[in-house]
C-alpha positions, 0 to 999 in steps of 0.5 A: 525465684522467690519463696513463697510465704508458705505454699511455695517454701522449699523451691531453690533460691541461693539469693534467698535472704532473711525474709524468706529463711523468716516465712519458711521456718514459719511454715515449718513451724507450721507444719510441725503443728499440723503433723500432731493436730492431725495424729501423725505424731505424738509430743515431739515424736517426728521431724519436718525440714525445709531447704531454703538455698543451701541451708536447711531449716530443722525441727529442735530436739524435744521441744514441744512445736507449741513452743516453737517462736521465731526466735528458735529458728534452727538451720544448718548446712548441707554437712550439717554445721549448724548455721542458725540458732542455738537449739540442737537440731533434731536427732533424724537430721542425717535422714534429712540431709541425706534426702537433701542431698540425693534427690530434689527435695525441698523439704522432708516430712517425718512422721510416727503414723500408727496405721503407716508404722503397723504396716511397717510391722507386717510386709516389706512394702504397702500393696499397690491397693489405690492409684495415689500409690503412683503418686509416690512412684510405686508401691511404698517400701519398708525401709529395714530397721536401725536405730534412730538419729544413725547413718545405717537408718540414712542409708536405709532410707535412701536405698527404700527411696529410690524412684520414690518419694515416700518411704515406710520405716520399719518399726518407727514410722514415714518419711515422705519429701517434696518440692515444698512443705505442703506437698511433702504433707500431703504425701505423708498424709496420702500415705497413712490413709493408704496404710490404713485403706490395706489394713481396713481391707486385709483385716477382713475374714475370708477375703483378700484385698485386690491389687492394683497391676503394674500397667494400672499403676502406669496409666494412673501415673499417666493420668496423675501427670494432667491432674489439678490446675496448670498455668 
């Protein structure tokens, strides 16, 4: 199996060579720029990574995404040793690597999305306000606060991700993963939308948002399994 140019980037291919890596970097940069364009991060906050075989390509630390070029490619192995490029990898590298080691992730997106971060200040998990909660594995948990870039934060995130593909980081932001950059990004956007929905509904005086039951989420999970186009 090989990597497609953009949409399929993230599927495992231990024999992937330079063209696959170059395409994956191009897709990573495009995704990082999209997080800025769609208001999920400000400046150089947040970070994106994609796995190509046993190499993890990551956004570098403190470099504006619109300045990244093919020559700025930055990659590490699963132990965090830099194997591509000279720019310092994102400070959140421990969190990204922890997700790759513990899950089937092929891409990870971390943002500082406003509504999702606001929810992380208020509740231990995002209430199930919409059936797309099922697409993320269930109600999205909030990982307790830990300083950015630490192993403590990485452990906190992994615990929150148990049986989930997304979590909120308390007083910090979001993290989602998927089998491709497109899927990881779509999950981030969906999570931010649901957080905005809950905040909007819960702000109406004298009203409490209705929530989906476990049975309703189970039904949604089954229906979503067959959603979309299938070969």
